[in-house]
C-alpha positions in Angstrom: -59.9 58.3 -51.2 -57.7 60.4 -53.5 -56.2 64.1 -53.9 -53.8 65.5 -56.3 -53.9 68.8 -53.7 -51.2 70.0 -51.7 -52.0 71.1 -48.7 -52.7 74.3 -47.7 -51.5 73.7 -44.1 -51.1 70.5 -41.9 -50.7 70.2 -38.6 -50.9 68.2 -35.3 -54.1 69.1 -33.9 -54.6 69.0 -30.0 -57.9 70.6 -29.7 -59.8 69.1 -27.1 -62.6 68.4 -29.8 -60.4 66.1 -31.7 -58.9 65.1 -29.1 -62.6 63.8 -28.1 -63.7 62.2 -31.6 -60.0 60.7 -32.1 -59.9 59.6 -28.7 -56.2 60.2 -29.0 -54.2 63.4 -27.1 -53.4 64.6 -31.2 -53.6 63.6 -34.7 -52.7 64.7 -38.2 -55.0 66.4 -40.4 -53.8 68.4 -43.8 -56.3 71.1 -44.7 -57.1 70.6 -49.1 -59.3 72.6 -51.6 -62.2 70.4 -50.7 -62.8 70.2 -54.3 -59.4 68.0 -54.7 -60.9 65.7 -52.3 -62.5 62.9 -54.1 -63.9 59.4 -52.8 -62.4 56.2 -54.8 -64.9 54.1 -53.3 -67.6 53.7 -50.6 -69.0 57.1 -50.6 -72.5 55.8 -50.0 -70.8 54.4 -46.8 -70.0 58.0 -45.0 -71.9 59.4 -43.1 -72.0 63.3 -41.4 -71.5 64.2 -37.4 -71.7 67.3 -35.7 -71.4 67.8 -32.6 -71.9 71.8 -32.4 -76.1 72.4 -32.7 -75.4 76.1 -34.2 -74.0 74.5 -37.6 -71.2 76.4 -37.4 -68.7 73.4 -36.0 -66.7 71.3 -37.6 -68.5 68.3 -39.8 -66.7 65.1 -39.0 -67.5 62.3 -41.3 -66.5 58.4 -41.3 -67.1 55.3 -42.4 -70.2 53.4 -41.4 -68.7 49.7 -42.4 -65.9 50.3 -40.0 -65.7 53.1 -38.4 -62.5 55.1 -39.9 -62.6 58.9 -40.0 -62.4 60.4 -43.4 -62.3 63.9 -43.4 -63.6 66.8 -41.3 -65.6 70.1 -43.2 -66.1 73.4 -41.5 -69.3 74.6 -42.8 -67.9 78.7 -41.5 -65.2 77.5 -44.9 -66.8 75.3 -47.3 -63.9 76.0 -49.5 -61.7 73.4 -47.4 -61.7 69.9 -46.1 -59.6 68.6 -43.5 -57.9 64.9 -44.8 -55.9 62.2 -42.9 -53.3 61.7 -45.1 -53.0 57.7 -43.1 -55.9 57.1 -45.6 -54.0 57.3 -48.7 -52.0 54.1 -50.1 -48.6 54.8 -51.1 -46.2 52.9 -53.3 -43.4 51.8 -50.9 -41.0 54.3 -53.7 -43.1 57.4 -53.4 -43.6 56.9 -49.1 -40.6 59.6 -48.9 -41.7 62.1 -51.1 -45.3 61.9 -49.6 -44.1 62.1 -46.4 -42.5 65.4 -47.4 -46.0 66.8 -48.6 -47.9 66.0 -45.7 -45.4 66.6 -42.9 -46.9 68.6 -40.2 -46.0 72.2 -40.6 -47.0 73.6 -36.4 -48.8 71.7 -33.7 -52.7 73.3 -34.0 -54.1 74.1 -30.2 -57.5 75.6 -29.8 -58.9 76.8 -26.8 -62.5 77.5 -26.2 
C-alpha cells in the first residue's frame, strides 16, 4: 500500500471491537483521506468484513492470501480510511521522519 497523505489523526485503539479483531490489547491506526490510500499490488486479494448487521459499523479489509489487516473504513464517514502504518515499506534513511508523521497522538478507548 501507499499513501502520500499525512494522517488526520493517529492513535492506539483499545476498543472492544479492535481488540477482538486484532487479538491484541491495542493497535495502531492512522486515519487518512480515503482517496489518498492506494494499493501498489494485490488489491484483487483483498476482502472485506463487517460485523455489524445494520451496515453502520467498521468495515475491516484484509488480504485473503496471508490474513494481514489492510485498512478500516466507516460507512458513516466514507471520506476517511483507517490505515495501518506498519504496512508501508520505509527505507532506513526515512524511518525517523516516518515515525514522527505516524506517531499516535493519543490512546483511543470507545465504549458502547
